[in-house]
N, C-alpha and C positions, 0 to 999 in steps of 0.2 A: 444336290440331291434330286431335285425335280427333273432336271434335264436328262440325267442318266436313267432315272426311273421311267420317264416318258419313252425313251428309246427302247426300254424293255417292256413297254405296254403296261406300266403300273402307275398308280396315283398315290404316292406315299402319304399325303396329308389325310386322305380319306381313311386309309388303314390306321393311321395314328390317332385320329380324332373320332372314330366311329362310335366309341363308347361315351363320348362327351357331347358331341354336336349332333343335333337332330338332322341337320342338312347332310353331314357326313354319314350318319347312320342310314339315311334314305339312299344316298348314292351307293354306299356299300351294299345295301339290300338289293338294289337293282343290278349291281355287278354280280352278286352271289346268285341272284335269280337267273341271270343270263350267261354266267360264266365269262365275264368280261374283265379286261385290265388285270389279268393275272390272278383273278379270284376264282377259286374252284366253284363250279356250279353246285349250289347247295340250297334247296328250297326251304329247309328248316332254318338255316341261318338268315335267309332272306326274310322269312316271316318274323323271326325274333327281332331283327333290326327295324323292320317296319313297325312292329308293336312298340319298340322302344321309342321311336320318333312319334308315332301316333299318340301314345299316352302322354307325350309332352306337348301336344297341340300342333304338330306339323300337319297341315291340311292335306298336302299332296300325299303324305304317308298314310293318312287316314283313308283317303280315297283309294289309293293303290292297294292297301290292305283289304278294303271292302271288295275290290275286284278279285283279289287273290282268293278270298274266302268264297266268293260267288263261283269262281272257276273250280277250285279244289274242294271247298266245302267240307263240312263234317256231316257225314250221313250215318244213319243207323244201318243195321244189318240188312234191312229191307229196302235200302236205297233212298229213304226219305230224309229230308233235312232234319238235323237236330235243332230243336226250337231255340236253344240258347244262341246258336250260330246265326240263325236268321235275325234274331234281335240284335246281335252284335253288328251284323252287316248294316242294318238300318241305322243303328246308333252312329257308326262310322260315317255313313253317308250324311247324316244330319250334321255331325260335327264339321265335316268338310264343306257342306253347304253353307253353314254359318260363317265359314272363312271365305266365302265367295267363289268357291270352285263351281263353275257353271256345269261341268260334267256331272258332278255330284247332284246338283239341283235337278238336272235333266233326268238322271237315273232315279231320283226320288219321285219325280213326276211320273215316270214310267211305272215305278213300283206301285204307286197309289192308283194309277189308271188301270193297271192290269191285275192288281191284287197279289203282287210278288212279295217274297220274303216274309210271309205271314201277315202282311197288311191287308186290311179290308179295302175293297175298291171304294175310292172316294174321289169323284171327279173334281170337286171343289178344291181339295188339297192338291190334287194332281195339277190342276190349272195354276194354282198358286206357285208351285215349284217350277213348272214350265215357264211361268211368267217371270220369275226371278232370273232364270237363265236367259230368256228372250230379252229381258231388259238390259242385259250385258251384250246383246248381239249374237247369242249362240243360235246359229241357223237351224240346227235340228229341232230345238224347242220352238222356234218361230214357226217352222213348218207344221209341227204337230198342232199348235194353237190355231193356225190359219185354216187347217184342213178339217172341215166339219165331218167328213166321212170317217175320220179316225175316232170320233166320239159317239158312234152308234153301236 
């Protein structure tokens, strides 16, 4: 099954398990987002499968969904963010951060440092999140913490 499918550019176990396995759901979401491995490009399906995996605690899905929401977002008619969506982005980043994803920790640091996604600017919290990521060797966070000119 797998050998024939691979020559056709498909990954059958992902298609078969996407409604049961958070890892398969994440992989299918990425395929749907980008139109890869024989999966039709479909942003709605991508979001649905990321939500499935994120709700079940899959950290990479939580982080990826937060990025998708930041990029596509839900905006009101006047172009401003819908408050619930901003809160959802922060919640997803916090969950992914709790699972140790340094990119989520860095993004939360940036959100608190710059007052993004409806958060109040809080340098102490920003430094804490940057510190978590830096503690795992994440270079962008290390650079932000070491460069005093970024904090004025």
